[in-house]
C-alpha positions in Angstrom: 56.6 116.4 -3.5 53.7 114.1 -4.7 52.6 111.6 -2.4 53.2 108.2 -3.6 50.0 105.8 -3.8 50.0 103.6 -0.7 50.3 99.9 -1.4 47.5 97.6 -0.5 46.6 93.8 -0.1 44.3 92.9 -2.7 41.6 92.0 -0.4 40.8 90.0 2.9 42.2 86.9 2.3 45.6 88.8 1.4 45.5 90.5 4.7 44.6 87.6 6.8 47.3 85.4 5.4 49.9 88.2 5.7 48.9 88.9 9.1 49.0 85.4 10.0 52.3 84.9 8.5 53.5 87.8 10.7 52.0 86.0 13.7 52.8 82.5 13.1 56.7 82.2 13.2 59.4 81.0 15.7 57.2 82.5 18.5 54.6 79.8 17.7 56.8 76.9 16.8 60.0 77.3 18.6 58.7 79.5 21.7 55.3 78.5 22.5 56.0 74.6 22.7 58.9 74.9 25.1 57.0 77.4 27.4 53.8 75.3 27.3 55.9 72.3 28.3 57.7 74.3 31.1 54.5 76.0 32.5 52.1 73.2 32.8 50.9 72.0 29.6 47.2 72.1 29.6 46.8 74.9 32.2 49.3 77.0 30.0 47.3 76.4 26.8 44.0 77.3 28.5 45.2 80.5 30.1 46.8 81.3 26.6 43.6 80.7 24.7 41.6 82.9 27.2 44.3 85.7 26.7 44.1 85.3 23.0 40.2 85.6 22.9 40.4 89.0 25.1 44.0 90.6 25.4 45.1 89.5 22.0 41.8 90.2 20.2 41.7 93.6 21.6 45.3 94.6 20.8 45.0 93.2 17.0 41.5 95.1 16.4 43.1 98.4 17.9 46.3 98.3 16.0 44.7 97.4 12.6 42.1 99.9 13.0 44.8 102.6 14.0 46.7 101.7 10.7 43.7 101.7 8.3 42.2 105.0 9.9 45.6 106.8 9.5 46.9 105.2 6.4 50.3 105.2 8.2 52.9 103.1 9.8 53.3 103.7 13.8 55.1 107.1 13.9 52.8 108.8 11.5 49.7 107.1 13.0 50.5 108.0 16.5 51.5 111.7 15.4 47.9 112.1 13.4 45.8 110.6 16.2 47.5 112.5 19.0 48.0 115.9 17.3 51.6 115.5 17.7 51.6 115.1 21.3 55.2 114.6 22.4 54.6 111.5 24.8 52.7 109.9 22.1 55.4 110.5 19.3 57.8 108.6 21.6 55.3 105.8 21.9 54.9 105.9 18.0 58.7 105.6 17.7 59.1 102.7 20.2 56.5 100.8 18.2 58.5 101.7 15.1 61.9 100.8 16.5 60.9 97.3 18.0 60.9 95.3 14.6 64.1 97.1 13.7 65.8 95.7 16.7 63.9 92.3 16.6 64.6 91.3 12.9 68.3 91.1 13.1 68.5 88.5 16.0 65.5 86.8 14.6 67.1 86.3 11.5 70.0 84.7 13.3 67.8 82.1 14.7 66.2 81.7 11.2 69.9 81.2 10.0 69.9 78.3 12.7 66.9 76.8 11.3 68.3 76.9 7.6 71.5 75.1 8.8 69.5 72.3 10.4 67.4 71.9 7.2 70.6 71.7 5.2 72.2 69.2 7.5 69.2 67.0 7.7 69.1 66.8 3.8 72.8 66.0 3.3 74.2 64.6 6.5 73.7 61.4 8.8 70.8 62.3 11.4 72.7 60.6 14.1 75.6 63.2 13.8 73.1 66.2 14.1 71.5 64.5 17.1 74.8 64.3 19.0 74.8 66.4 22.3 77.4 68.8 21.1 76.3 69.5 17.6 74.4 72.7 18.3 77.0 74.1 20.8 79.8 73.3 18.3 77.8 75.1 15.5 76.7 78.3 17.4 80.2 78.7 19.1 82.1 78.5 15.8 80.5 82.1 15.0 81.6 82.3 11.3 79.4 79.3 10.4 76.4 80.8 12.3 77.2 84.1 10.3 77.1 82.6 6.9 73.7 81.0 7.7 72.2 84.3 9.1 73.3 86.1 5.9 71.4 83.2 3.8 68.4 83.8 5.8 68.5 87.6 5.6 68.9 87.5 1.8 65.6 85.2 1.5 63.8 88.0 3.6 65.1 91.0 1.8 64.3 89.4 -1.7 60.5 89.2 -0.9 60.6 92.7 0.7 61.9 94.0 -2.6 59.1 92.8 -4.5 56.5 94.9 -2.5 53.4 94.2 -0.7 51.0 92.5 -3.3 53.6 91.0 -5.3 55.8 89.9 -2.5 54.5 89.7 1.0 51.0 88.7 -0.3 52.0 86.3 -3.0 54.6 84.6 -0.6 52.1 84.4 2.2 49.4 82.7 0.0 52.0 80.0 -1.3 53.6 79.5 2.0 50.9 79.4 4.6 49.0 76.6 3.1 52.1 74.4 2.8 52.9 75.3 6.3 49.5 74.0 7.6 49.8 70.8 5.6 53.1 70.0 7.0 52.1 70.7 10.4 49.1 68.4 10.1 51.4 65.7 8.7 54.1 65.9 11.5 51.4 66.3 14.2 49.7 62.9 12.9 53.3 61.1 12.9 54.1 62.5 16.4 50.9 61.7 18.3 50.8 58.0 16.7 54.2 57.1 18.3 54.2 54.7 21.3 54.0 56.5 24.4 52.9 59.8 22.7 49.3 59.8 24.1 50.7 60.6 27.7 52.0 63.7 26.0 48.7 64.6 24.4 47.0 64.3 27.8 49.5 66.7 29.3 48.8 69.3 26.6 45.0 69.1 26.6 44.0 68.3 30.1 44.5 71.2 32.3 46.3 70.4 35.6 45.4 73.2 38.1 48.4 71.9 40.4 50.7 73.2 37.6 49.3 76.8 37.7 51.3 79.7 39.1 51.4 83.3 38.7 54.3 82.8 36.3 52.0 80.5 34.3 49.9 83.7 33.7 52.8 86.1 33.2 54.6 83.9 30.8 51.3 83.3 28.9 50.8 87.1 28.7 54.5 87.7 27.3 54.2 84.9 25.0 51.0 86.9 23.4 53.3 89.5 22.2 55.5 87.1 20.3 52.9 84.9 18.9 50.4 87.6 17.7 53.1 90.2 16.8 51.3 92.7 19.1 53.1 95.9 19.7 55.6 95.4 17.1 54.2 98.1 14.6 53.6 95.2 12.3 49.9 95.3 12.6 49.4 99.0 12.3 51.6 98.9 9.1 49.6 96.0 7.7 46.3 97.6 8.9 47.4 100.7 6.7 47.3 98.4 3.6 43.8 97.1 4.4 41.0 98.2 2.2 37.9 99.9 3.6 35.5 97.0 2.5 37.5 94.3 4.5 36.0 93.5 8.0 38.6 94.3 10.6 36.8 92.0 13.1 36.3 89.0 10.9 39.8 89.3 9.7 41.2 89.4 13.4 39.1 86.4 14.5 40.7 84.4 11.6 44.1 85.5 12.5 43.5 84.5 16.1 42.3 81.0 15.1 45.0 80.6 12.6 47.8 81.6 15.2 46.4 79.5 18.0 45.9 76.6 15.9 49.5 76.6 14.7 50.6 77.0 18.3 48.5 73.9 19.4 49.9 72.0 16.0 53.4 73.0 17.0 52.9 71.6 20.7 51.3 68.6 19.3 54.3 68.0 17.0 56.9 68.4 19.9 55.3 67.5 23.3 54.0 64.1 22.5 57.3 63.2 20.8 59.1 64.3 23.8 57.0 61.8 25.8 57.3 59.2 23.2 61.1 59.5 23.3 61.7 59.7 27.0 59.3 57.0 28.1 57.0 59.6 29.8 59.6 61.5 31.6 58.3 65.2 32.2 61.7 66.2 33.1 62.7 66.3 29.4 60.1 69.0 28.8 62.2 71.4 30.8 64.8 71.8 27.9 63.7 75.3 27.2 64.9 77.1 24.0 67.2 74.1 23.2 64.0 71.9 22.8 64.0 72.4 19.0 67.6 72.2 18.2 68.9 69.6 20.6 66.0 67.4 21.9 64.1 67.1 18.7 67.1 66.0 16.5 67.4 63.2 19.0 63.7 62.5 18.8 63.8 62.4 15.1 67.0 60.1 15.1 65.0 57.5 17.3 62.1 57.4 15.0 61.5 55.6 11.8 61.5 57.8 8.6 63.2 60.2 11.1 65.2 62.0 8.5 62.2 62.7 6.3 60.3 64.1 9.3 63.3 66.1 10.2 63.2 67.7 6.8 59.6 68.5 6.9 59.8 69.8 10.5 62.6 72.1 9.7 61.1 73.2 6.3 57.9 74.1 8.2 59.8 76.1 10.8 61.8 77.9 8.1 58.4 78.9 6.2 57.1 80.2 9.4 60.3 82.1 10.4 60.4 83.7 6.9 57.0 85.0 6.9 57.3 86.5 10.2 60.8 88.4 9.4 59.2 89.6 6.2 56.5 91.2 8.4 59.0 92.6 10.7 61.3 93.9 8.0 58.2 95.4 6.1 57.1 97.4 9.3 60.7 99.1 9.2 60.5 99.7 5.5 57.2 101.3 5.9 58.4 103.7 8.7 61.2 104.8 6.5 59.0 105.4 3.6 56.3 107.5 5.7 58.9 109.5 7.8 61.8 110.0 5.6 60.1 109.6 2.3 62.4 106.9 1.0 61.5 104.6 -1.8 61.1 101.0 -1.2 64.7 100.2 -2.7 66.3 102.7 -0.4 64.4 101.6 2.9 65.4 98.0 2.0 69.0 98.8 1.6 69.1 100.6 5.0 67.4 98.0 7.0 69.7 95.3 5.3 72.7 97.4 6.6 70.9 97.4 10.1 70.1 93.7 10.0 73.5 92.7 9.2 75.2 95.0 11.6 73.0 94.2 14.7 72.6 90.6 13.4 76.2 89.9 13.5 76.6 90.9 17.0 74.0 88.4 17.9 75.3 85.7 15.3 79.1 86.1 16.8 77.9 86.5 20.5 78.2 82.9 21.3 81.3 82.7 19.5 84.0 85.3 18.9 82.2 87.8 21.1 81.2 85.4 23.8 83.1 87.5 26.5 81.1 90.7 25.5 78.0 91.0 27.9 75.4 93.4 28.5 73.8 93.2 32.1 75.3 89.8 31.9 73.7 88.8 28.8 74.9 87.7 25.4 73.8 90.0 22.6 71.0 87.8 21.1 69.6 87.4 24.8 69.9 91.1 25.5 67.9 92.2 22.2 65.3 89.7 23.0 65.0 90.8 26.6 65.1 94.5 25.5 62.4 94.2 22.9 60.2 91.4 24.3 60.2 92.2 27.9 60.5 96.1 28.0 59.9 97.9 24.9 56.8 95.7 23.7 54.8 96.0 27.0 55.6 99.9 26.8 54.4 100.0 23.2 51.4 98.3 24.2 50.5 100.6 26.9 51.0 103.6 24.5 48.6 102.0 22.1 46.0 101.7 24.9 46.6 105.4 25.8 46.3 106.4 22.1 43.2 104.9 21.8 41.2 105.7 25.1 42.8 109.3 25.5 43.3 110.7 22.1 41.8 108.7 19.1 38.6 107.9 21.3 37.1 104.4 21.6 34.0 105.3 19.6 36.2 106.6 16.6 38.0 103.6 16.6 34.5 101.5 17.0 33.4 103.5 13.8 36.6 102.5 12.0 35.7 98.8 12.7 32.3 99.1 11.8 32.8 100.8 8.3 30.5 99.5 5.3 28.1 98.1 8.1 30.6 95.5 9.3 29.5 94.3 12.8 31.5 94.6 15.8 30.3 91.7 17.8 32.6 91.9 20.8 32.6 95.7 21.3 31.9 95.5 25.0 34.7 93.1 25.5 37.0 95.4 23.4 35.9 98.5 25.5 36.7 96.9 28.8 39.8 95.2 27.8 41.3 98.4 26.1 40.5 100.7 29.1 41.2 98.5 32.0 42.7 94.9 31.6 45.2 95.5 28.6 47.0 98.2 30.4 47.1 96.1 33.7 48.4 93.2 32.0 51.2 95.0 30.2 52.4 96.6 33.6 52.4 93.3 35.2 54.5 91.8 32.3 56.9 94.8 32.5 57.3 94.6 36.1 57.9 90.9 36.2 60.4 90.9 33.5 62.6 93.7 35.4 62.2 91.7 38.6 63.2 88.6 36.9 66.3 90.1 35.3 67.7 91.2 38.5 66.8 87.7 40.2 64.2 88.8 42.4 61.8 86.4 40.9 62.3 83.3 38.5 60.4 83.1 35.3 
């Protein structure tokens, strides 16, 4: 059977925007602000930035270089570099399965965003801002299912078009729009009366707010924010041309990702302070911050309806680009391992998305009584992938680089075409010692948390 020529990005900008699109999603705009708010504002941000420049940098470099070196998605990459070692083969499959499990429930949340954007366009803002609007929506189940399907169709349409014509083209259009929207909403948010207290909370580290959970939560957020250990960066790395500098591209993805996380926090945290009269207790709303607290804030603002539309359009753009990356990773695995063409791979992932996504979509409604270790389906899939499988996948990547591929071979991949590897010593130390330690801490903390031994 003749090997089909592997798709590729047209160049560096295509990879950077696609990788940034993968990274900049609900993890940045939904998850990061509420964790930052809950775990100390400025001190959480400081810890996160340090981790992004060390832990995140190391893992992005490693995964991209693994992908480009092997020209394979995770399973094939692990098999080639480990010479079909059985343990590493499992590690490759864990990396490959993670996006297949994430994208269904991620698309459910994407459907929630579609619903809110639609309602902000057509409905009275005060109706959306009521205490029961969100709970009524997700508990209905069937309405949630419809919006989940809408979001899923948006994502699959882009994947059908391929790497350069679909993923890269959409990223080149959407990512600049996303940045402009983020800046506009930030300016509006920070200029509200009383918002400056929120800006101080976000940017001035208060070491009294630091705890071990600040560190653990920031490390866990790294996976979500930077798309680490999801198979995405190995897959995207396999599409990167030899003349592209992996380190320069990584630095740009880091900057873009962290900037959007800070923008998202600037949109939300100062607005909460302005809305609540400086009450820090309002910052503990957690996951509901975007869907319950923010609509109330928009309802209290001048031009609130317009700002709400812009805000949820921004969130939708970010959610779509990340879901595209997750889905593409799954499709690439099907192509590499089962030799399926793109159309067949997309059709199979579509079936998986609808089947597993429907469980999460209906889990707060008709399936509310069905629990797995006390969790609804969406919460269980999130726990399984983010807290258990992703740390294991990251540990497998570290082991693959150090014990099988060899750090020197990976460095040669990064340094191709005389590209410098400026933070080589940081990379070596992190991949051998600190990254494995960090992921073990995350894994143990998550398990202890789910059994109630510690509170996160």
